[in-house]
C-alpha positions in Angstrom: 0.0 0.0 0.0 2.8 2.5 0.9 4.5 1.7 -2.4 1.3 2.6 -4.3 0.8 5.8 -2.2 4.4 6.9 -3.0 3.9 6.4 -6.7 0.7 8.5 -6.6 2.4 11.2 -4.6 5.1 11.5 -7.2 2.5 11.4 -9.9 0.6 14.3 -8.4 3.6 16.5 -9.2 3.9 15.3 -12.8 2.2 17.2 -15.5 4.2 16.5 -18.6 3.2 16.3 -22.2 5.1 14.0 -24.5 8.1 15.8 -26.0 10.1 12.8 -27.1 9.3 9.2 -27.3 6.5 7.4 -29.2 2.9 6.8 -28.4 2.8 7.0 -24.6 6.6 6.9 -23.9 8.4 10.0 -22.7 12.1 10.2 -23.4 12.9 13.3 -21.4 13.7 11.6 -18.1 16.0 14.2 -16.7 17.3 17.8 -17.2 20.4 16.7 -19.1 18.2 15.3 -21.9 17.1 18.8 -22.7 20.7 19.8 -23.4 21.4 16.9 -25.8 18.9 14.1 -26.3 21.7 11.7 -27.4 22.1 10.1 -24.0 22.2 6.4 -24.5 26.0 6.1 -25.1 27.0 8.4 -22.3 28.5 7.4 -19.0 27.1 9.4 -16.1 24.5 9.4 -13.3 21.8 9.8 -16.0 22.7 6.3 -17.0 20.5 5.1 -14.2 17.8 5.5 -16.9 19.5 5.9 -20.3 22.5 3.5 -20.0 22.3 1.4 -16.9 25.2 -0.9 -17.9 27.4 2.1 -18.3 27.0 3.2 -14.7 29.7 0.6 -13.7 32.3 2.7 -15.4 31.8 5.7 -13.0 34.4 6.3 -10.3 33.6 4.6 -7.0 31.1 6.4 -4.9 27.4 7.2 -4.4 25.8 9.7 -6.8 22.4 11.5 -6.6 21.0 13.6 -9.4 17.9 15.7 -8.7 16.1 17.1 -11.7 13.2 19.5 -12.5 11.7 20.4 -15.8 9.3 23.3 -16.6 7.3 23.0 -19.8 5.6 25.9 -21.5 3.0 24.2 -23.8 0.8 25.4 -26.6 -1.6 22.9 -28.2 -4.5 23.4 -30.5 -7.0 21.5 -32.7 -8.9 23.1 -35.5 -11.9 22.1 -37.6 -14.2 24.2 -39.9 -12.8 27.4 -38.5 -13.4 26.4 -34.9 -10.2 26.3 -32.8 -9.7 24.7 -29.4 -6.6 25.6 -27.4 -4.7 24.5 -24.3 -1.8 26.5 -23.0 -1.6 25.0 -19.5 2.0 24.9 -18.4 3.8 22.2 -16.4 6.0 24.1 -13.9 7.1 21.1 -11.8 8.2 17.9 -13.5 10.7 16.1 -11.1 12.8 13.1 -11.5 15.6 11.4 -9.5 18.6 9.2 -10.2 20.8 7.4 -7.7 23.9 5.3 -8.5 26.1 3.5 -6.1 29.4 2.3 -7.7 31.8 0.0 -5.9 34.5 -2.0 -7.7 33.1 -4.0 -10.6 29.5 -3.5 -9.5 27.0 -0.6 -9.7 23.5 -0.3 -8.3 21.1 2.1 -10.1 17.7 3.7 -9.3 15.4 6.1 -11.3 12.0 7.6 -10.5 10.0 9.7 -12.9 7.2 9.8 -15.4 8.0 7.1 -17.9 5.0 7.8 -20.2 1.7 9.5 -20.5 -0.1 12.4 -22.2 0.2 14.8 -19.2 -2.2 17.5 -18.2 -4.2 19.7 -20.7 -7.2 22.0 -20.5 -9.1 22.8 -23.7 -11.3 25.8 -23.3 -14.8 25.4 -24.7 -14.5 21.8 -25.8 -12.6 19.7 -28.3 -12.7 19.1 -32.1 -14.6 15.9 -31.7 -17.7 17.9 -30.7 -17.7 19.5 -34.2 -17.5 16.1 -35.8 -20.5 14.9 -33.9 -22.4 17.9 -35.2 -21.3 17.1 -38.8 -21.9 13.3 -38.7 -25.3 13.6 -36.9 -26.6 16.2 -39.3 -29.5 13.9 -40.2 -31.0 14.8 -36.8 -30.0 18.5 -37.0 -27.3 18.1 -34.4 -25.5 21.4 -33.5 -22.7 21.9 -31.0 -23.6 25.0 -28.8 -20.6 25.1 -26.5 -19.3 23.4 -23.4 -17.0 23.5 -20.4 -13.3 23.3 -20.4 -12.2 19.8 -21.2 -9.6 18.5 -18.8 -7.3 15.6 -19.7 -4.6 14.0 -17.6 -2.4 11.0 -18.3 0.7 10.1 -16.4 2.6 6.8 -15.9 4.7 7.1 -12.7 7.6 4.7 -12.6 10.3 3.6 -10.3 13.1 1.3 -11.5 16.2 -0.2 -10.2 18.8 -2.9 -10.8 22.4 -3.9 -10.9 25.3 -3.5 -13.4 28.5 -5.5 -13.4 31.7 -5.6 -15.4 32.2 -8.9 -17.1 35.5 -8.1 -18.9 37.9 -5.2 -19.1 35.7 -3.7 -21.8 32.2 -5.1 -21.4 29.5 -4.7 -18.8 25.9 -5.8 -18.4 22.9 -4.6 -16.4 19.5 -6.1 -15.4 16.7 -4.3 -13.7 12.9 -4.0 -13.1 10.5 -1.2 -13.5 7.1 -0.7 -11.8 4.6 1.5 -13.5 1.5 3.0 -12.0 -0.7 4.5 -14.8 -3.6 6.8 -14.5 -5.6 8.5 -17.3 -8.4 11.0 -16.7 -10.9 12.8 -19.0 -13.5 15.2 -17.8 -15.8 17.8 -19.3 -19.1 18.7 -20.9 -20.5 19.5 -24.3 -23.9 20.8 -25.2 -25.9 20.0 -28.4 -29.2 21.0 -29.9 -31.0 18.6 -32.2 -33.9 18.9 -34.6 -35.3 15.8 -36.1 -36.2 17.7 -39.3 -39.8 18.1 -38.0 -40.2 14.4 -37.4 -42.0 12.7 -34.6 -38.9 13.0 -32.3 -39.0 16.7 -32.5 -36.2 18.9 -31.2 -34.4 19.2 -27.9 -31.0 19.3 -26.2 -28.4 16.6 -25.6 -25.6 16.8 -23.1 -22.2 15.1 -23.4 -21.0 14.7 -19.7 -18.0 12.6 -18.9 -15.8 12.0 -15.9 -13.6 9.1 -16.7 -10.7 7.6 -14.8 -8.6 4.6 -16.1 -6.0 3.0 -13.9 -3.5 0.1 -14.4 -0.3 -1.3 -12.9 2.5 -3.1 -14.7 6.0 -4.5 -14.5 8.8 -4.4 -17.1 12.2 -5.8 -17.4 15.3 -3.8 -18.3 18.5 -5.2 -20.0 21.6 -3.3 -20.6 25.0 -3.8 -22.4 27.9 -1.5 -22.6 31.2 -1.6 -24.5 34.0 0.7 -23.1 37.3 -0.3 -24.8 39.1 2.9 -23.8 38.6 6.3 -22.1 37.6 8.0 -25.4 34.9 5.7 -26.8 31.8 4.2 -25.3 28.9 2.2 -26.8 25.6 1.7 -24.7 22.6 -0.5 -25.4 19.3 -0.9 -23.6 16.2 -3.1 -24.1 12.9 -2.7 -22.2 10.3 -5.4 -22.3 6.6 -4.7 -23.1 4.7 -3.5 -20.0 1.3 -5.1 -19.7 -1.2 -2.5 -18.5 -4.8 -3.7 -18.2 -6.8 -0.6 -17.6 -10.0 -0.6 -15.5 -12.4 2.2 -16.5 -14.9 3.4 -14.0 -16.8 5.9 -16.3 -20.5 5.9 -15.6 -22.0 9.3 -16.5 -21.9 9.6 -20.2 -24.9 7.4 -21.2 -27.1 8.7 -18.4 -26.1 12.3 -19.3 -27.4 11.8 -22.9 -30.6 9.9 -21.8 -31.5 12.4 -19.0 -31.0 15.4 -21.3 -32.5 14.0 -24.6 -34.7 11.1 -23.5 -34.0 7.4 -24.1 -34.4 7.4 -27.9 -32.4 10.4 -28.9 -30.0 9.9 -25.9 -29.1 6.5 -27.2 -28.7 7.8 -30.8 -25.9 10.2 -29.5 -24.4 7.5 -27.2 -24.2 4.8 -29.9 -22.5 7.3 -32.2 -20.0 8.2 -29.6 -19.3 4.5 -29.0 -17.9 4.3 -32.5 -15.7 7.4 -32.0 -12.0 6.3 -31.4 -11.3 9.6 -29.5 -14.0 8.9 -26.9 -14.5 5.1 -26.8 -11.3 4.4 -24.8 -12.7 6.6 -22.0 -16.1 4.9 -21.8 -16.9 1.8 -19.7 -16.6 -0.2 -22.9 -13.0 1.0 -23.2 -11.5 -1.1 -20.4 -8.7 -3.4 -21.4 -5.1 -3.6 -22.3 -3.1 -0.6 -23.6 0.4 -1.9 -23.1 3.6 0.1 -23.2 5.5 -1.2 -26.2 8.9 -2.9 -25.9 11.7 -0.6 -26.9 15.4 -0.8 -27.9 18.1 1.9 -27.6 21.6 2.2 -28.9 24.1 5.1 -28.5 27.7 6.1 -28.6 30.0 8.8 -27.2 33.4 9.7 -28.5 35.9 12.1 -27.0 37.3 13.7 -30.2 39.7 16.1 -28.3 40.5 17.0 -24.7 37.6 19.5 -24.8 35.0 18.0 -27.3 32.9 14.9 -26.9 30.5 13.8 -29.6 27.3 11.9 -29.0 24.8 10.0 -31.1 21.9 7.7 -30.2 18.6 6.2 -31.4 15.5 4.6 -29.9 13.1 2.2 -31.5 9.5 1.4 -30.3 7.8 -1.8 -31.1 4.3 -0.4 -31.3 2.8 -2.8 -33.8 3.6 -5.7 -31.5 2.1 -4.2 -28.3 -1.1 -5.5 -26.7 -4.1 -3.3 -27.3 -7.7 -4.3 -26.7 -9.4 -0.9 -27.6 -7.7 -0.2 -31.0 -5.5 2.7 -29.8 -2.5 1.3 -31.8 -4.5 0.5 -35.0 -2.8 1.8 -38.1 0.3 2.8 -36.3 3.8 2.0 -37.5 6.7 1.4 -35.2 8.3 4.6 -34.0 11.8 5.8 -33.6 14.1 8.7 -32.6 17.6 9.7 -33.8 19.7 12.2 -31.9 23.1 13.8 -32.0 24.9 16.1 -29.5 28.1 17.4 -28.1 29.8 18.5 -24.9 32.4 21.2 -25.1 34.6 22.0 -22.0 35.4 25.7 -21.9 37.6 25.1 -18.9 37.6 22.9 -15.8 34.5 24.6 -14.4 32.2 25.1 -17.4 30.9 22.8 -20.0 28.6 23.8 -22.9 26.1 21.3 -24.4 23.9 21.2 -27.5 22.0 18.7 -29.5 19.2 17.8 -32.0 16.7 15.0 -32.2 14.1 13.9 -34.8 11.1 11.9 -33.6 8.9 9.8 -35.8 6.2 8.6 -33.4 4.7 6.0 -35.7 1.4 7.9 -35.8 -0.2 9.2 -39.0 -3.2 10.8 -40.6 -5.3 7.7 -39.8 -4.5 7.6 -36.1 -4.7 11.2 -34.7 -7.6 11.8 -32.3 -8.3 14.6 -29.8 -7.0 12.5 -26.9 -4.1 10.8 -28.8 -2.2 12.8 -31.3 1.5 12.0 -31.2 3.0 14.3 -33.7 6.5 13.9 -35.3 8.9 16.6 -34.1 12.3 18.3 -34.4 13.9 19.1 -31.0 16.7 21.7 -30.7 18.6 21.7 -27.4 21.3 23.4 -25.4 22.6 23.7 -21.9 25.4 24.5 -19.6 27.0 22.6 -16.7 29.0 24.2 -13.9 31.4 22.2 -11.6 30.9 23.9 -8.3 33.5 21.6 -6.5 34.7 18.0 -6.6 31.3 16.8 -5.2 28.7 19.0 -6.8 27.7 19.8 -10.4 24.9 22.1 -11.4 23.1 22.2 -14.7 20.7 24.4 -16.7 19.2 23.3 -20.0 16.6 24.3 -22.6 14.9 22.6 -25.5 12.5 23.9 -28.2 10.3 21.1 -29.5 8.9 22.0 -32.9 6.1 19.6 -33.9 4.8 18.9 -37.4 1.1 19.6 -37.7 -1.1 16.6 -38.4 -4.6 16.3 -39.9 -6.9 13.2 -39.4 -7.9 12.1 -42.8 -11.4 11.1 -41.6 -12.4 13.9 -39.2 -10.4 16.7 -40.9 -9.3 17.9 -37.5 -5.8 19.5 -37.6 -3.6 19.3 -34.6 -0.6 21.5 -33.6 1.8 21.5 -30.7 4.8 23.5 -29.5 6.8 23.2 -26.3 9.5 25.2 -24.6 11.2 23.1 -21.9 13.6 24.3 -19.2 15.6 22.0 -17.0 17.6 22.4 -13.8 19.7 19.7 -12.1 22.1 19.1 -9.3 24.4 16.1 -9.2 26.1 15.3 -5.9 28.7 12.7 -5.2 28.9 11.4 -1.6 
């Protein structure tokens, strides 16, 4: 029980919209990622998440890295001249890494938001309300306005494991991750209808939903690292699929339609909504598996000169193979990310960092919905690290995430996103 409570307590602080990753995954697991996303081949405390097998190449000692990210977010969806916006920021997005290295062995721990759609608030409704108006035109349906639509999705995770050298150049790591997932969707939409003068007459129908979906799952983590010398490092990581069987306790939507429009017209609206992929997953009929896909990561770092270190990495997400009872992953391709970066030491105290990442989420014009639109993106990053003393490093970072717009081929809703992300971190060696 205390384990569950601790996960939820951390989750209450997390309000992060996907910047990197694919489908539900979030790649930005610490502040350093915002300086250069090519993290998989790097040796450091961040390896507790990105390269666990590489943690064994740190100097002996106990390390703690405390991170916070602040995200300034602007999202919108547009259809037939109607535009729905959310600019709710995420001021506090914490994460924590701990590594204890001794001899040929290292123990690693990470806590953060491994996945999820974060927290949004669309004033006046969502684009799906306009599609209801269009596709129920035979009964004269017209969207007349609604409340702010609130959505929240976070998957709080803690993971830990052990890494060990197996030769002078190779190391391996094994670990486990526990994921506590919660997805919420709440809001109202109001409709008029006119059955074209027929026997059902005219009236009002109310979309009223308060949905909460919860699940818990376990994943395995495997790592491998090749470190032939002090200049080159190659890191690899594989995460198994996380089974998440969501339980949905929504109960208001059907009664809201029936109470406002009567049993006949109420069920006309409800049965249409039941076919809508943006809403179905939030209804009681939407319970079932929505697993986190397995993923593989590969990255390298190379110290080109005494001052310059080059970085490159990639992530691959096995979306098409993931368990999915509701159809969330239908028509998706597997997703991937490629990233490059560099560290440049100005002097013993100051290090400059920069990088770039391209994300292909695997989503496309057949998959975008109001509650799931994972857009491809270009990410431009930079940061600075300051060595305060032999025990303490401080870091400040920034990323601009420039998303490509996407339009659903069926609903004609166009989606846009932009994120400015700021990171702060302190790394302390005991």
